[in-house]
C-alpha positions as CSV (number, residue, x, y, z in Angstrom):
1,M,-33.7,1.3,1.1
2,K,-31.5,1.4,-1.8
3,V,-27.4,1.0,-1.5
4,L,-24.9,1.0,-4.0
5,H,-21.6,-0.5,-3.4
6,F,-18.6,0.4,-5.4
7,G,-16.0,-2.7,-5.2
8,A,-16.9,-6.2,-5.8
9,G,-13.9,-7.6,-4.5
10,N,-12.8,-9.5,-1.1
11,I,-14.0,-6.8,1.2
12,G,-16.6,-5.7,-0.9
13,R,-18.4,-9.4,-0.7
14,G,-16.8,-10.6,2.4
15,F,-17.8,-7.6,4.5
16,I,-19.5,-4.3,3.2
17,G,-22.1,-6.7,0.8
18,K,-22.7,-9.0,3.4
19,T,-23.3,-7.0,6.2
20,M,-25.6,-4.7,3.5
21,L,-27.6,-7.9,2.5
22,Q,-28.1,-9.0,5.9
23,S,-29.2,-5.3,7.4
24,G,-32.3,-6.0,4.6
25,V,-31.1,-3.4,2.1
26,N,-31.8,-3.4,-1.7
27,L,-27.8,-3.8,-2.9
28,T,-26.3,-2.9,-6.3
29,F,-22.7,-4.3,-6.5
30,S,-20.5,-2.1,-9.3
31,D,-17.3,-2.8,-10.4
32,V,-14.7,-2.5,-13.2
33,N,-14.0,-5.9,-13.2
34,Q,-16.4,-7.3,-15.7
35,N,-15.6,-10.8,-15.1
36,L,-16.8,-10.3,-11.1
37,I,-20.0,-8.4,-12.6
38,D,-20.8,-11.5,-14.5
39,A,-20.1,-13.7,-11.8
40,L,-22.6,-12.1,-10.1
41,N,-24.8,-11.6,-12.3
42,Y,-25.1,-15.1,-13.2
43,Y,-24.5,-17.1,-9.6
44,K,-26.8,-14.6,-7.8
45,K,-25.5,-15.9,-4.6
46,Y,-22.3,-16.8,-2.6
47,K,-21.5,-17.7,0.5
48,V,-19.1,-16.2,3.4
49,K,-17.3,-18.7,5.4
50,L,-16.8,-16.9,8.5
51,V,-13.5,-18.3,10.6
52,G,-11.5,-17.9,13.6
53,Y,-9.7,-20.2,16.3
54,N,-12.4,-22.9,17.3
55,Y,-15.0,-21.1,15.3
56,E,-16.9,-21.5,12.0
57,R,-19.8,-20.0,10.2
58,I,-21.0,-19.9,6.8
59,I,-23.4,-17.0,5.8
60,D,-25.4,-17.3,2.8
61,V,-25.6,-13.9,0.8
62,N,-28.1,-13.2,-2.5
63,N,-30.6,-10.9,-3.4
64,F,-28.3,-8.1,-5.6
65,Q,-27.1,-7.0,-8.4
66,A,-24.7,-6.1,-10.3
67,V,-23.5,-3.5,-12.9
68,D,-20.6,-2.7,-14.7
69,L,-18.9,0.6,-13.4
70,N,-18.7,1.9,-17.1
71,N,-22.7,1.2,-17.9
72,P,-24.3,4.4,-18.5
73,D,-26.8,3.3,-16.1
74,I,-24.6,4.1,-13.0
75,L,-25.5,7.5,-13.1
76,N,-29.2,7.0,-12.8
77,I,-28.5,4.5,-9.7
78,I,-26.4,7.2,-7.8
79,S,-29.0,9.7,-8.5
80,N,-32.1,7.3,-6.5
81,V,-30.0,5.6,-3.9
82,N,-30.0,6.6,-0.5
83,L,-26.4,5.2,0.7
84,I,-23.3,4.6,-1.4
85,T,-20.3,2.3,0.1
86,T,-16.9,2.1,-1.3
87,A,-14.5,-0.8,-0.8
88,I,-12.1,0.1,-4.1
89,G,-8.7,1.1,-2.6
90,S,-7.6,4.4,-1.7
91,C,-5.6,4.7,-5.4
92,S,-9.2,4.8,-7.2
93,L,-10.9,7.4,-5.2
94,N,-10.6,9.7,-7.7
95,K,-12.1,7.8,-10.1
96,I,-14.9,7.4,-8.0
97,G,-15.6,10.7,-7.4
98,L,-15.8,12.0,-11.2
99,I,-18.5,9.6,-11.3
100,L,-19.9,10.1,-8.3
101,A,-19.9,14.0,-9.4
102,K,-21.5,13.6,-12.6
103,G,-24.3,11.2,-10.4
104,I,-24.9,13.9,-8.1
105,I,-25.7,16.5,-10.4
106,L,-28.0,14.3,-12.2
107,K,-29.6,14.0,-8.7
108,I,-30.1,17.8,-8.3
109,K,-31.5,18.3,-12.0
110,L,-34.3,15.7,-11.0
111,K,-34.8,18.4,-8.0
112,S,-34.5,15.1,-5.4
113,T,-34.5,16.3,-1.7
114,I,-33.9,12.8,-0.6
115,P,-30.8,12.4,1.3
116,L,-27.4,10.4,-0.1
117,N,-25.2,9.7,2.3
118,I,-21.6,8.1,1.1
119,I,-19.2,6.0,3.2
120,A,-15.8,5.5,1.8
121,C,-14.5,1.9,3.6
122,E,-10.6,2.5,2.4
123,N,-7.7,1.8,4.4
124,K,-7.2,5.6,4.7
125,I,-7.4,8.2,7.5
126,Q,-11.1,10.1,6.3
127,A,-11.2,8.8,3.1
128,S,-14.5,9.9,2.7
129,S,-13.5,13.6,3.6
130,Y,-11.3,12.9,0.9
131,L,-13.3,11.8,-1.5
132,K,-15.7,14.5,-0.7
133,G,-13.2,17.2,-1.6
134,I,-12.8,15.5,-5.3
135,V,-16.8,15.5,-5.6
136,F,-16.8,19.2,-4.1
137,K,-14.3,20.5,-7.3
138,Q,-16.4,19.0,-10.3
139,I,-19.5,20.0,-8.7
140,P,-20.4,24.2,-9.5
141,I,-20.0,26.1,-6.3
142,K,-24.2,27.2,-7.2
143,Y,-25.1,23.8,-6.5
144,H,-22.5,23.5,-2.9
145,K,-25.3,24.6,-0.6
146,Y,-27.5,21.7,-2.3
147,L,-24.3,19.3,-1.5
148,N,-24.2,20.4,2.3
149,E,-28.0,20.0,2.7
150,Y,-28.7,16.6,1.3
151,I,-25.2,14.8,0.5
152,G,-23.2,13.2,3.7
153,F,-19.6,11.9,3.2
154,I,-19.4,9.9,6.4
155,D,-15.6,9.1,7.3
156,C,-15.2,5.7,9.1
157,S,-13.0,2.6,10.8
158,I,-13.2,-0.6,8.9
159,D,-11.4,-3.6,10.3
160,T,-11.1,-6.8,9.1
161,I,-9.0,-9.4,7.2
162,V,-10.7,-10.8,3.9
163,P,-7.5,-13.0,2.0
164,S,-7.2,-12.4,-1.4
165,T,-7.4,-16.3,-2.6
166,S,-10.0,-17.6,-0.5
167,S,-12.4,-19.2,-2.5
168,F,-14.1,-22.5,-0.9
169,E,-16.4,-24.2,-3.5
170,K,-17.2,-23.9,-7.1
171,N,-18.9,-20.5,-6.6
172,I,-15.7,-18.2,-7.6
173,L,-17.4,-15.5,-5.8
174,S,-17.5,-17.5,-2.2
175,L,-15.0,-16.4,0.2
176,I,-13.3,-17.1,3.6
177,A,-13.1,-14.0,6.0
178,E,-12.0,-13.3,9.4
179,N,-14.9,-13.8,12.2
180,F,-13.6,-10.4,13.4
181,Q,-15.2,-7.2,11.6
182,E,-15.4,-4.1,12.9
183,W,-17.2,-0.9,11.5
184,I,-17.3,2.4,12.9
185,V,-18.8,5.4,11.2
186,N,-19.1,9.4,12.4
187,K,-22.2,10.1,13.7
188,K,-21.8,13.8,13.0
189,Q,-22.0,13.7,9.2
190,F,-25.0,11.8,8.4
191,K,-27.6,13.8,6.2
192,G,-30.9,12.6,7.3
193,T,-32.0,9.9,9.1
194,I,-29.0,7.3,9.9
195,P,-29.4,4.1,8.0
196,K,-29.8,1.1,10.4
197,I,-26.9,-1.7,9.5
198,I,-26.3,-4.5,11.7
199,D,-23.1,-4.1,13.7
200,M,-22.1,-0.7,12.2
201,I,-20.9,1.2,15.1
202,I,-22.5,5.2,15.4
203,S,-19.6,7.2,17.2
204,N,-18.8,10.8,18.2
205,N,-15.4,10.1,18.6
206,L,-14.0,8.5,15.3
207,P,-10.8,10.2,15.1
208,S,-9.1,8.0,17.8
209,F,-10.7,4.8,16.5
210,I,-9.6,5.6,13.0
211,D,-5.8,6.6,14.1
212,R,-6.5,3.1,16.7
213,K,-6.9,1.1,13.6
214,I,-4.6,2.8,11.1
215,L,-1.7,3.1,13.6
216,T,-1.8,0.0,15.5
217,L,-3.3,-2.8,13.1
218,N,-2.3,-1.5,9.8
219,T,1.4,-0.5,11.3
220,G,1.7,-4.2,12.3
221,H,0.4,-5.2,9.5
222,A,2.3,-3.5,7.2
223,I,5.5,-4.3,8.8
224,T,4.8,-8.1,9.1
225,A,4.4,-8.4,5.6
226,Y,7.8,-6.5,4.6
227,L,10.0,-8.0,7.0
228,G,8.1,-11.5,6.1
229,W,8.8,-10.7,2.3
230,I,12.5,-10.2,3.3
231,K,12.8,-13.4,4.5
232,K,10.8,-14.9,1.7
233,Y,7.5,-15.9,3.6
234,I,4.5,-16.3,1.6
235,Y,1.9,-16.0,4.3
236,I,1.0,-13.1,6.6
237,H,0.5,-16.5,9.9
238,E,3.9,-17.6,8.7
239,S,5.9,-14.4,9.0
240,I,4.7,-13.6,12.9
241,K,5.6,-16.8,14.1
242,D,9.2,-15.8,13.3
243,Q,10.2,-14.8,16.7
244,D,12.6,-11.9,15.5
245,I,9.5,-10.7,13.3
246,I,6.9,-10.5,16.0
247,N,9.4,-8.7,18.3
248,I,9.8,-6.1,15.8
249,V,6.2,-6.2,14.9
250,K,4.9,-5.9,18.9
251,G,7.6,-3.6,19.5
252,A,6.9,-1.2,16.8
253,M,2.8,-1.1,17.5
254,K,3.5,-0.4,21.1
255,E,5.7,2.8,20.1
256,S,3.2,3.7,17.8
257,G,0.3,3.0,20.8
258,L,2.3,5.1,23.1
259,T,1.6,7.6,20.8
260,L,-2.3,6.9,21.2
261,I,-2.1,6.8,24.6
262,K,-0.9,10.1,24.9
263,K,-2.5,11.8,22.5
264,Y,-6.2,10.2,23.4
265,N,-5.8,9.1,27.1
266,F,-6.2,5.7,26.0
267,N,-5.7,3.1,28.8
268,Q,-2.6,1.4,28.4
269,K,-3.5,-1.8,29.6
270,S,-6.6,-2.0,27.5
271,H,-4.8,-0.7,24.2
272,F,-1.8,-3.3,25.1
273,A,-4.1,-5.9,25.0
274,Y,-6.0,-4.6,22.0
275,I,-2.4,-5.2,20.4
276,D,-1.8,-8.9,21.6
277,K,-5.6,-9.4,20.3
278,I,-4.3,-8.3,16.7
279,L,-1.2,-10.7,17.2
280,T,-3.4,-13.3,18.0
281,R,-5.3,-12.5,14.6
282,F,-2.4,-12.3,12.4
283,Q,-1.2,-15.7,13.6
284,N,-4.8,-16.9,12.1
285,P,-3.9,-20.0,10.0
286,F,-7.2,-20.3,8.0
287,L,-7.0,-17.3,6.9
288,L,-4.0,-18.3,4.2
289,D,-3.4,-14.1,3.5
290,K,-0.5,-13.1,1.6
291,I,2.0,-11.3,2.4
292,E,2.1,-9.7,-1.4
293,R,-1.3,-8.6,-0.7
294,I,-0.4,-6.8,2.7
295,A,2.7,-5.2,1.5
296,R,1.0,-4.0,-2.0
297,N,1.5,-0.1,-2.8
298,P,4.2,0.8,-0.3
299,L,4.5,4.6,-1.5
300,Q,1.0,5.1,-0.4
301,K,1.9,3.2,2.9
302,L,5.2,5.5,3.3
303,A,3.2,9.0,2.7
304,K,3.6,11.1,6.0
305,D,0.3,10.6,7.2
306,E,0.1,6.9,6.8
307,R,0.3,4.0,9.0
308,L,4.9,4.0,9.1
309,I,5.6,7.7,8.9
310,K,2.7,9.1,11.0
311,P,3.6,6.9,14.2
312,L,7.6,7.9,13.6
313,L,6.7,11.7,13.8
314,S,4.8,10.9,16.5
315,A,6.8,9.1,18.8
316,K,9.4,11.9,17.8
317,K,6.9,14.7,19.0
318,Y,6.7,12.9,22.2
319,N,10.0,12.4,22.5
320,L,9.0,8.6,22.8
321,S,11.0,5.2,21.2
322,Y,10.5,4.3,17.9
323,Y,12.9,2.0,17.6
324,N,10.6,-0.5,16.1
325,L,9.2,1.6,13.7
326,I,12.4,2.6,11.9
327,K,13.2,-1.3,11.6
328,G,9.4,-1.3,9.6
329,I,10.3,1.9,7.5
330,A,13.7,0.6,6.3
331,A,12.0,-2.7,5.3
332,A,9.4,-1.1,3.5
333,L,11.8,0.9,1.2
334,Y,13.4,-2.2,0.7
335,Y,10.3,-4.2,-0.5
336,R,10.8,-5.3,-4.4
337,N,8.3,-7.1,-6.1
338,K,8.4,-7.1,-9.8
339,N,4.3,-7.2,-9.8
340,D,4.2,-3.8,-8.0
341,L,4.7,-1.0,-9.7
342,E,4.9,1.4,-6.5
343,S,7.8,-0.7,-5.6
344,L,9.7,-0.5,-8.7
345,K,9.2,3.1,-8.6
346,I,10.7,3.5,-5.0
347,D,13.7,0.9,-6.2
348,N,14.3,3.6,-9.3
349,L,14.4,6.1,-7.0
350,I,16.8,4.7,-4.8
351,K,19.1,4.4,-7.7
352,T,18.7,7.4,-9.3
353,L,18.4,9.9,-5.9
354,G,19.3,8.1,-2.8
355,I,18.1,6.5,0.0
356,R,17.5,10.4,1.3
357,K,16.5,12.3,-0.8
358,T,13.8,9.1,-2.2
359,L,12.7,9.2,1.6
360,T,12.4,13.2,1.6
361,Q,10.4,13.3,-1.9
362,I,7.9,10.4,-0.9
363,S,7.6,10.7,3.1
364,N,8.6,14.5,3.4
365,L,10.8,13.6,6.3
366,Q,13.7,16.1,6.7
367,I,17.0,14.6,4.8
368,D,19.4,15.4,7.6
369,S,17.2,14.8,10.5
370,Q,17.8,11.9,13.3
371,E,15.2,9.3,12.3
372,M,16.6,10.0,8.4
373,D,19.9,8.6,10.0
374,L,18.7,5.7,11.5
375,I,16.6,4.8,8.7
376,V,19.7,4.9,6.1
377,C,21.7,3.0,8.9
378,E,19.1,0.5,9.1
379,Y,18.4,0.0,5.4
380,T,21.9,-0.2,4.6
381,S,22.0,-3.2,7.1
382,I,19.2,-5.1,5.1
383,N,20.6,-4.4,2.1
384,K,24.1,-6.0,2.7
385,I,22.5,-9.2,3.9
386,F,19.8,-9.3,1.6
387,S,21.2,-7.5,-1.6
388,K,21.3,-10.6,-4.1
389,K,17.9,-11.6,-3.1
390,L,15.3,-8.8,-3.8
391,Y,13.5,-9.8,-6.0
392,N,10.8,-12.9,-5.8
């Protein structure tokens, strides 16, 4: 089976690429970073060290190719592969969608009837369906019947932690990754035969797994990062060891969790055990996972259907508590990092429009709602204490 993977970063190499190659596929990496592509073609191999508490295993990864995203040959590759995966960051899906559309049009012109399945492995709810919308807009309607018959866009839930600075040997491609790696895909969206990929779980009930992951792990991860940034911690494991922070994070995850229990009829004892397991993962000191990596792109994280605002609105819908979620949202609004353009944009919006109009604009919250009042109050409280320590 031929596979093209967009994104040769840490998730791409430490999880998706590694898993594909362990499954025996013919894999091609593609990325916009020419240095990464050159390194992949030069070394032709790398190692992934999987770590956990009292666990360590090193996996050799090899037998792959790499091509620059801007190489014209990328369209030929798209037209000939059986599976395409991405780990590029949800902000880059629009660009990839345009390239995919061109490659699929070439596939159509070649009269290929070999099914192509596309899985966007991003921290975005239904990322593949979003990507599908982009591709369909770029391809003439006369070809949509072909798309519906031969091109599958498979939504998934992907869960692991791969730090941004994790090389452990001279080969700069080698990295450290969490030993916990979960990949769940929607069985109903595949075209043709479902590929046999090790550890890829096929599910008929993906939406519940997506929400469980995004609104539990990602919610807790983000709040751990934003609260940790305020207190000047560098790594996630340092932040989560702070008793005040872990109390808020665990509280927020439980508040979000109760909405999931209500919506999907999850077992409360099992879901709270899932939360405890995640908190243990955050405390893993071997990952050296930087707060700055998790906190980046706050505009995305504060969107209406994302990890901070969605559980708040769900808690309100079910008449449940959201005290700790409010604290997490206020901390996200307070995040200021000169290296993060989204955080600077939020800062500028607050200075120009004020906190209420800013939050209404980026999160679509009602300007005169009770939750808005609580967020503003919490933000003001943080500002009074830390206003002189905004930027690192």
